[in-house]
N, C-alpha and C positions, 0 to 999 in steps of 0.2 A: 908500573903495571896496573896499580889501582886507579891512577888518574886516567889511563887509557880505557879501562873498563867502564868507569863512570861516564866518560865522554861518549863512548860507544852507545851506552844505554840512553843517555840524554838525546843524542842525535836521532836514534830510531824512534824514541817516544815523541820527539818534536814532529817528525814526519807523520806519524800516526795521529797526532792530536791537532797539529796546527798547520801543516802543509796543505796546499790547495792545488787541485788539478790544473787550474788556470794560472798558477804562479810557479813557473818552472824552477826558479832560483830557490824557492822555499823547499823544493824537493832535492835538487841536485847537490846543493851545498851540504846539508846534513848527511846525505847518502855518501858523499865523498869523504866526509869526516869519519863516519861510521866504518867505511871501507878501510881507511888508513889504520884506524884503531883495531879493526878486526885482524888485519894482516900482522900488525905489531903483536897482538895478544897470541895469535896462533903460533907465531914463530918462537914465542917464549914459554910455551907450555912444555915442560920437561918431565912431568910425572902425573900419575893418576889423580893426586890430590888437587893439583892446579887445574886439571881438566874438569874434575867434578865441580870446582868452584865456579869456573866459567859457565858450565852447563846450568848450574843453579842460578847464576846471574841472568842468563838468557831466559830461563823459565820465568824468573821474577818479572823480567821485562815484558814477556808475553802475557803474564797475568795482569799487569797494569793495562795492557792494550785492550783487554776485554771491555773496558769502560769507554773506549774511544769509538765513536761512530765512524764507519768507513768514509774517508774523505777524498780518495783518489779514484773512486769508481762509483757509478750509480747503479751497478748491477744488484745491489742490495734490495732495491725496490722490486725488481723482477723476481728475486728470491722470495720476497714477502708475498708478491702476487701469486706465484705458483703455490707457495705454502698455504695461502688462504684458500685457494681452490681445493687443494688436497685435503685440508682439514675439514672442508665442507662436503667431502665425497665427490668432488668434481674432477674429472680427468683433465689435467692441464695441457695434454698433448693434442686434444681434439680441435680446440678453437683458438684463434688469436685473441689478444686482449680486447680489441675492438669488438669482435664478435661476442665475446663473453659479456662485455658491458651492455650490449643491446639485448642480451638473452635473459639475464637474471635480475630479479627484483627482490625486495625484502631486506632483511638485516644485512646480508652480504653485499648488497648493492651500495650501501653507504661507504663501506670500506673500499670497495672496488673504485668508486668514484673519487675517493681521496687519493688512492695510489695511481690511478690511470695517468694523470698529467705528469707524474714523475718518471714514467717508464721511457726507456730510450728506443724501444723496438715494438711499438704498439701494433704494427701490422704483420709481425712475424710470430710464428709458432715458437714455443719454448724449445731450447736445444739442450736442456739439462736432463740427463738420464735418471734412472729410477732411484738410485741411492741418494742422489741430490734431492729429488722430490720428497723422499721419505723424511730426510732431515729437515727440509723446509717445512713440511707439513707438521712434524712433531713440534718444532719451535714456534710455528705460527699458532698452533692450538694452545700452547702454554702462555704465549705472550699477549693474546687477544689483539686489540687494535693498535697497541703501542709498538711502533717501528723500532724505537730505541731498545726496548726490552727484547724484541725479536733479535736484534743485532747482538746483544749481550748473550742471549741464550745460544745463538749460533756459535759465538766465539768460545763459549764454555765447551760445547761439543767438539769444536776444532781443537781446543786445548787438550782434551782427553785423547783425541786421535793423534795429536802432535807428540804426546808423551809415548804413546804406543809405537809410533813410527820411530822415535829416537831409540828405544830399546831394541826394536827389530833391526834397525840400521846398524847399531853397534854389534849385535849378534852376527849379522850378515858380513860386516867388515872383518870381524875376527875369524869367522869360518872361511873367508876368502883370502886370508893371509895379510890383511891390512891392519894398521893401528886404529884403535877406537877413537883416537884423536881426530881422525878424518871425518867423523860424524859432524864435527863443527862446521865443515865446509857447507853442509846443508842446514843443520839445525840453527846455526848462528848467522847464516847468510842474511844480510840486510834485505835483499830482494825477497827471499822466502818469508821473512818475518812480516815485511810491509804488505806483500801481495796476498799471502795466505792467511796469516793471523790478523792482519790489519784490514785488508779489503775483502777477505772471506771468499777467495776463489777456490774452487772445488778440487784443484789439482792435488791438494793435501791428501784427499781420500784415494785418488788414483794412485799416488805414490805409496801410500800406506799399504794398500792391498797388493800393489806390484812388488813391493819389498818382501811382503810375506810370501807371495807366489814364488819369487826367486829363491828365498830361503828354503821353502818346502821342496822346490825343484832340486836344489843342490843336495838336499838330504834324502832324495829319492822318494819323497812323499807326493806322488804324482796326482792322486785324487785331490788332496788338499791344495796342491799347486794350481791345478786347473780351476778349482772352485774360487780361490783368491784372485786368480787372473780374471775370471768372469766378473767378480765383484769390482775389480779395478776398471774393467771395460764399462760396466754399467754405472760407474762413478763419473767417468769421462772417457770418451771413445779413443783417445790417443794410445791407450794400451794395446789396441789392435796391431799397432806397428810392430810389437815385439812378440806377438802370438806364436809365430812360426819358430822362434828361438827356443821355445819350450818343448818342441818335439824331441823325443828320445831317438837317438840314432841306433842304439842297441836294443834288441828284443822289441823291434819296432811296433808290431801290432799290439802285443799285450800291454806294454807300458803306455802307449799313446791312446788306447781305448780308455784307460783310467783317466788320463789327462783330459781328454775331450769330454768324457762323461761329467767330470767335475766342472769343466768350463761351461757346459750347456745348462747346468742347473740354474744358476743365476740369470743366464741369458734368456731362458725360456720363461722364467718368472717375469722378467722385464718385458718380454715380447707381449705377454698377455695384457700388460698395462699400456704399452706404446702402440701396438698394432692399430687400434681404432683411429689414431691420428698420425699414422706413419707417413702419409703423403705430405702433410704440412711439416712434419719433423724433417723429412728429407729435403724439402724445399728450403727450409731455414738453414740447414747445414750447408746446402749448395751455395748459399750466398757468401760463405767464407772462402770459397774457391773461385767464384765468378764475379762477385760484385764488390764486396767489402775489401778495402785496402788499408793496411796500417803497418808501418815499419817494415815493409817488404824489401828484400834484397834485389829481386829481379822484376817482380810483377808490376810494381809501380812505374818503373822505367820503361818497360815494354808497352804497357797500356798508354803511357804518355807519348811514346814514339808513334804509336798507332793513331792517336788523336791528332798529333802535329801533321802527320802525313795522310790523314783522312782514310786510314785503313780500318774502317768501322766494323766490317765483317770479321776481319782478322782479330780485332780487339776482343770480340766475344769468345775467341778460342784460346786466348793467352793462358787462362787458368787450366784448360784441358791439356795444352801442350806441356805446361810445367808439370802437371800431374803425370803425364806419360813419361817425362824425363825422370821423375822420382821413382816411378814403378820400375823402369829399366835399371836405374841405379840400385834400387832395393833388391831386384832379382840378382844382380851381380854380387852384392854384399852377402845375400843369403846363400848363393851357390858357393862362394868362397868359405863361408862359415860351415856349410854342410860337409865339406871335404877336410875340415880341420878335425883333429883327433880329440880336441877338448871336450870333456864330458860335462863340466859345470856350465852355468849360464854365461854366455859371451857378452860381457859388458862392452867390449870393444865394438862388436857388431851393432849392439843396441845403440851405442853412442853415435856411431856413424849414420845409422838409420834415422835417428831423431835429428841430428845436425843437418843432414841433407834435406829432410822434410821441412825443417824451418827455413833453410835457405831458399827453397823453391815454393814456399807458401805465399799467399797474398796477404795474410794477416799474421803478424807476430807480436801479440801483446806481451808486455813484460812478464806476466805470470806464466806464459807458455814455457818460459825458460827454466822454471823451477824444476821441471822434470829433468832437464839437461844438467842442472846443478846436482841433482840426486845421482845421476849416472856418472858425473864428474868426480864423485867421491871414489870411484873405482878406476876411471880412465880419463886421461888428459884433463886433470883438475885445473891447470892454469888457464886453459882456453875457456872452459865452462864458467869458472869464477870471474874471469875478466869480462866475459859477455854479460854476466849478471849485473855488472856495474854500468857497462857501456849502454845497455838497453834503456837506461833512464834518459838517454838523449831523446828517445821517442816521445817523451812527455811534452816536448816543445810543440807538438801538434795542437795542444789545448791552450797554449799561451800566446795571445795575440802579439805580444812583444817579441817573441822568438819564432813564430810560425814560419816566417820567411827564411829562417836559417835551418828549418827542419831537414830539407833535402841534403844540405851540407853535413849536418850532424849525423844523420842516418848513414850517409856515405862513410863518414869517419868511423862510425860504430862498426860497420861490417869490414871496412878496410883494416882496422886495428885488430878485430877478431881473427881475421885470416892471417895477419902478420904473426899474432901470438900463436895461432895453430901451427904455422910453418916452423916457428922457433921451437915450440914444444916437441913437435915431431922430430926435428933435427937433433934436439938435445937428447931425446929418448933413444934415437938411433946411435948417437955417439956413446951413450951410456951402455947400450947393449953390446956395441963393438968392444968397449973396454973390458966388459965382463967375459968376453969369449977369448 
């Protein structure tokens, strides 16, 4: 068990320190080793002492990662850019980086000129909501011009949020009738460590506030629940998917007024900051549905089919058609949930909402799955955890040696995920039949 734990840590640290986005083997090899070690360790935890030891080991690994500069994503430069603007009292939502560069002079111009060539979306408005901007601004103010110091400060903030999430997750698991051991499915997930603690994607804060919102909801603290849900939304917008699941079915008006009031407080605060640049913000978000494509299940194949057959007008509508399909599916799931007598938060409905959203999206970056991993602590863990490893196939997009195999590997990714889902649903059904 000690050897597996050491190998698990070394593999993850290797990815965070030495792997490179353009070298797929340097990513997939250590991730596979870490995954095997994780499964081995998870199955051998039999008591609280062993669980605490593994949790401490994972925390120590994350602490070491603080000093590793993000190596699988260049989003860190946009984080710094936005943070630099915020720390100088400039609203990052109003102008694109190119517009900002042509507008400002003086001390800030030197830093902007240094960062500008490193940005990956110079012509697009920022898509990071208010909580993100506040953290970026705070860390940028403390770090000055040093991007490495900025990265380390961000990781320290993430580490604090990570510990808060762990305690909240354990509390939520216990109150929902699950073993605290299941917290490892998220906290020790190689995907979550690499993409959240390593590459600094902001899903960590989305999940933290969502976890608190669910915990408050199950305890009937509806004002707090709405407030934390609002904080989750202004961390990253994906939490909107689950908003309706927080509505109370009993004492409808009284309870939901409290929930909505709490929800609107952070949203109205964010609106004051975002509204001046709302058109650019919406335009940049729209690109994720109509132009960008990465690791998609259907979008890439449908647009390719349109290109081959010269259906250029139809190609522009593919994203809209898929969005309509998701909305119809979401309506079905919500109606089914509404007529269920369950009073606590429905992890099952939330899981299916997110899973169907990801299947119908044009862009499914690996870190998008960290939210599914969180929900998988409560429902269909095998499917969620399996996808969290298979999604690393998508990194072949960046490796010239393997990019030709990307369509095959992405097909394998989704094919295997669906096979695992069918197997897990069948196993759960058999288990339920045996219990009746």
